[in-house]
C-alpha angles and dihedrals in degrees: 000000000000117000097212133031120198122191115201118188111205131196118172087332106152091118092059106029100082093055091043092049094048091049091052097048092048095058114129092236088069129244090259089068096048129081110204117197113189116191117198100210097209095292116202097208097106093266094303092128092044092049091051091049090051089054090053091048091051090051094051108018093162093056107032132071121179127198128188121207120207092207127043108252096177121233098301094047093046091052091052097051 
């Protein structure tokens, strides 16, 4: 069981995701103890955000879950999915 779960809503976030991702995987607790849930909140950047999230998931399949919303729910809605 993971010790920490982190939910990250994303909307057209390719500019910020690499730094966010690196910060999360470098935590002292260790990536194996963290569950990362990225929620693509109906990005409109021609799947650039979704494609980047898929790369992260492939790199750490045991720790990362990605979800893609068809309708923009805004930050609060994306966190509550």
